[in-house]
TORRO-676548 format. One line per 3 residues: number of its first residue (from 1); for each residue y, z, x of C-alpha. Coordinates in nm, 4 decimals, padded with zeros to 6 digits. Each point is the difference from the previous one (the first is absolute). Layout:
<rs>
NUM	Y Z X  ...
</rs>
This chain:
<rs>
1	01.5829 -00.8230 -02.0530  -00.1163 -00.1770 00.3150  -00.1248 -00.3557 -00.0190
4	-00.3776 -00.0339 -00.0045  00.0102 -00.1422 00.3529  00.1738 00.3097 00.1340
7	-00.1729 00.2570 -00.2156  -00.2978 00.1942 00.1314  -00.3303 -00.1792 -00.0602
10	-00.2536 00.1302 -00.2518  00.2383 00.2593 -00.1480  00.1343 -00.1950 -00.2979
13	-00.2705 -00.2528 -00.0810  00.1244 -00.2475 00.2618  -00.1458 -00.1975 00.1597
16	-00.2997 00.1429 -00.1864  -00.0718 00.3113 -00.2060  -00.2059 00.2756 00.1632
19	-00.1028 00.2677 -00.2477  -00.0892 00.3628 00.0671  -00.3661 -00.0778 00.0621
22	00.0997 -00.2680 00.2482  00.2288 00.2368 00.1896  -00.2739 00.2628 00.0081
25	-00.2293 -00.2572 00.1555  00.2589 -00.0939 00.2612  00.0664 00.3646 00.0838
28	-00.3732 00.0641 00.0215  -00.0298 -00.2870 00.2474  00.2764 00.1547 00.2108
31	-00.1980 00.3260 00.0138  -00.3210 -00.1849 00.0924  00.1802 -00.1933 00.2741
34	00.1418 00.3247 00.1377  -00.3453 00.1598 00.0037  -00.1456 -00.3013 00.1801
37	00.2743 00.0230 00.2616  -00.0392 00.3722 00.0584  -00.3718 00.0655 -00.0531
40	-00.1918 -00.3068 00.1189  -00.1033 00.0767 00.3625  00.1257 -00.3185 00.1677
43	00.2485 00.1288 00.2567  -00.0320 -00.2320 00.2984  00.1357 -00.3523 00.0424
46	-00.0910 -00.2589 -00.1303  -00.1989 00.1809 -00.2723  00.3045 00.1865 -00.1287
49	00.1452 -00.3389 -00.0932  -00.2445 00.0089 -00.2911  00.1492 00.3238 -00.1314
52	00.3549 -00.1266 00.0380  -00.0829 -00.3287 -00.1757  -00.1735 00.1791 -00.2882
55	00.2954 00.2365 -00.0310  00.2132 -00.3057 -00.0762  -00.2554 -00.2061 -00.1907
58	-00.1298 00.2554 -00.2525  00.3355 00.0645 -00.1778  00.0885 -00.3700 00.0110
61	-00.3327 -00.0950 -00.1567  00.0527 00.2595 -00.2734  00.3510 -00.1301 -00.0624
64	-00.1394 -00.3546 -00.0059  -00.2405 00.1122 -00.2715  00.2777 00.1178 -00.2335
67	00.2879 -00.2276 00.1033  -00.1799 -00.3166 00.1056  00.1869 -00.2217 00.2463
70	00.3227 00.1805 -00.0889  -00.0866 00.2673 00.2587  00.1809 -00.2251 00.2474
73	00.3336 00.1028 -00.1538  -00.0217 00.3113 00.2201  00.0505 -00.2288 00.2975
76	00.3063 -00.2233 00.0249  00.0798 -00.2551 00.2709  00.1259 00.1435 00.3279
79	00.3186 -00.1430 00.1459  00.2694 00.1141 00.2412  00.1469 00.2430 -00.2542
82	-00.3429 00.1526 -00.0616  -00.0592 00.0505 00.3717  00.3451 00.1563 00.0392
85	-00.0779 00.2405 -00.2840  -00.3356 00.0865 00.1576  00.1843 00.1037 00.3153
88	00.2719 00.1818 -00.1941  -00.2409 00.2015 -00.2130  -00.2378 00.0532 00.2918
91	00.2775 00.1542 00.2098  00.1315 00.1927 -00.3013  -00.3466 00.1445 -00.0570
94	-00.0277 00.0898 00.3680  00.3397 00.1712 00.0176  -00.0441 00.1687 -00.3384
97	-00.3468 00.1239 00.0934  00.1219 00.1370 00.3321  00.2828 00.1802 -00.1782
100	-00.2417 00.1421 -00.2566  -00.2411 00.0931 00.2779  00.2779 00.1819 00.1854
103	00.0839 00.1898 -00.3186  -00.3613 00.0882 -00.0770  -00.0528 00.1148 00.3575
106	00.2610 00.2689 -00.0584  -00.2376 00.1620 -00.2507  -00.3505 -00.1261 00.0813
109	-00.2184 -00.0881 00.2970  -00.0721 -00.3706 -00.0476  -00.3265 -00.1790 00.0740
112	-00.0138 -00.3157 00.2127  -00.1505 -00.3241 -00.1245  -00.3522 -00.0280 00.1515
115	00.0266 -00.3793 00.0308  00.3220 00.0286 00.2011  -00.1686 00.2552 00.2262
118	-00.3019 -00.2276 00.0531  00.2119 -00.3037 00.0877  00.1453 00.1808 00.3004
121	-00.3451 -00.0025 00.1644  -00.0973 -00.3605 -00.0885  -00.0267 -00.3083 00.2179
124	00.2152 -00.3053 -00.0756  -00.2932 -00.1710 -00.1758  -00.0715 00.3089 -00.2098
127	00.3669 00.0273 -00.0931  00.0031 -00.3621 -00.1183  -00.3000 00.0701 -00.2232
130	00.1559 00.3190 -00.1341  00.3250 -00.1768 -00.0846  -00.1905 -00.2757 -00.1810
133	-00.1950 00.2525 -00.2073  00.3057 00.2114 -00.0808  00.1985 -00.3107 -00.0930
136	-00.2590 -00.0894 -00.2644  -00.0352 00.3619 -00.1079  00.3750 00.0350 -00.0519
139	-00.0053 -00.2886 -00.2467  -00.2600 00.2032 -00.1888  00.2255 00.3037 00.0231
142	00.2740 -00.2016 -00.1665  -00.2367 -00.0725 -00.2872  -00.0739 00.3734 -00.0054
145	00.3726 00.0627 -00.0354  00.1217 -00.2883 -00.2174  -00.2801 -00.0272 -00.2579
148	00.0344 00.3663 -00.1108  00.3775 -00.0536 -00.0109  -00.0459 -00.2928 -00.2385
151	-00.2581 00.1889 -00.2069  00.2268 00.3031 -00.0459  00.2960 -00.2294 -00.0707
154	-00.2028 -00.1774 -00.2714  -00.0949 00.3359 -00.1529  00.3585 00.1284 00.0050
157	00.1473 -00.3169 -00.1497  -00.2650 -00.1018 -00.2515  -00.1243 00.3374 -00.1230
160	00.2500 00.2689 00.0952  00.2936 -00.2303 -00.0831  00.2111 00.1217 00.2903
163	00.3049 -00.1941 00.1130  -00.0660 -00.2465 00.2785  00.1818 00.2070 00.2644
166	-00.1740 00.3222 -00.0966  -00.3363 -00.1769 -00.0102  00.0537 -00.1414 00.3498
169	00.1001 00.3429 00.1309  -00.3062 00.1632 -00.1569  -00.2304 -00.2708 00.1353
172	00.1510 00.0391 00.3483  -00.0597 00.3749 00.0021  -00.3527 -00.0135 -00.1436
175	-00.1168 -00.2862 00.2227  00.1559 00.1696 00.3032  -00.1837 00.3244 -00.0715
178	-00.3287 -00.1834 -00.0583  00.0418 -00.1902 00.3260  00.0797 00.3217 00.1821
181	-00.3030 00.1723 -00.1516  -00.2211 -00.2825 00.1295  00.1118 00.0983 00.3528
184	-00.0924 00.3673 -00.0331  -00.3338 -00.0379 00.1884  00.1768 -00.1927 00.2797
187	00.2352 00.2898 00.0680  -00.2496 00.2841 -00.0358  00.1103 00.0684 -00.3607
190	00.3567 00.0735 00.1051  00.1568 -00.0180 -00.3464  00.3647 -00.0082 00.1112
193	-00.0486 -00.2728 00.2595  -00.2082 -00.2094 -00.2413  00.1749 00.0474 -00.3336
196	00.3566 00.0305 00.1289  -00.0031 -00.1904 00.3304  -00.2383 -00.2805 -00.0906
199	00.1232 -00.0035 -00.3595  00.3599 -00.0433 00.1161  -00.0957 -00.2921 00.2241
202	-00.1966 -00.1529 -00.2869  00.3095 00.0061 -00.2202  00.1946 -00.1983 00.2620
205	-00.2796 -00.2551 00.0329  -00.0306 -00.0349 -00.3765  00.3748 -00.0596 -00.0131
208	-00.0658 -00.3002 00.2253  -00.2300 -00.1328 -00.2714  00.2495 00.0850 -00.2759
211	00.2802 -00.1886 00.1747  -00.2067 -00.3098 00.0768  -00.2909 00.0066 -00.2514
214	-00.2019 -00.1106 00.3027  -00.2884 00.2058 00.1332  00.0115 -00.1974 00.3262
217	00.3401 00.1571 00.0706  -00.1104 00.3587 -00.0577  -00.3179 -00.0664 00.2006
220	00.2030 -00.1449 00.2860  00.2329 00.2996 -00.0050  -00.3012 00.2334 00.0038
223	-00.1517 -00.1808 00.2974  00.3303 00.0120 00.1909  00.0259 00.3759 -00.0621
226	-00.3543 00.0815 00.1091  -00.0249 -00.2374 00.2924  00.3305 00.1265 00.1381
229	-00.1528 00.3473 00.0124  -00.3019 -00.1375 00.1852  00.2301 -00.1682 00.2534
232	00.1770 00.3312 00.0612  -00.3386 00.1589 00.0639  -00.0906 -00.2652 00.2551
235	00.3361 00.0017 00.1784  00.0898 00.3679 -00.0045  -00.3270 00.1812 -00.0656
238	00.1197 00.1488 -00.3276  00.1079 -00.1064 -00.3441  00.3431 00.0892 -00.1438
241	-00.0020 00.2463 -00.2889  -00.1192 -00.2460 -00.2625  -00.2162 00.1428 -00.2780
244	-00.0333 -00.3482 -00.1543  -00.2206 -00.1284 00.2769
</rs>
């Protein structure tokens, strides 16, 4: 058994117990935040900062309601090792996504990310605004990935009584598929690119959280992956085969 400091938060009553009703509330807040991000018609800068901020704030406020100040255990201090792991997992996600994209392209015609396409036609000032918005949004995407992982892990451990390794594996798969499904509208409902490509990248990013228990690390890795794709678009006019973007 892991020590309470290294165990996953909210899955074993530490640092605080979250019951089934509490997890349903947190998951409901994740859905609401996603709907705000995708349906509220604020697309231009600086107004889209509101959407990005709400995408982060709504789940955190819900978690604050059931966990109190203990919600901060998702975020650990960031030091040199944390930054190194951000880079490591960011590059791993990038390479893994490109490999998965290459494989998927053998069987499917893949869709490009509309944000990456738009950045190629932006001015320097517009690009700066877009990177700011996406940076905030990607922190929200980490909540979209990690909170369902913790919820499924809690369910598998506390109610299905699975072993810790099997519970982690199940939570990785389920949260990856849910994250991929959330990207279906982005990629014109391309199920393979979303569920397999995006889901695969999500698993790598969640592994960054599993290794460090620090959402800042997985968020940093996610930002490195996505922003690298944007840089390729600016420099070369196209994005490498990266379904995780």
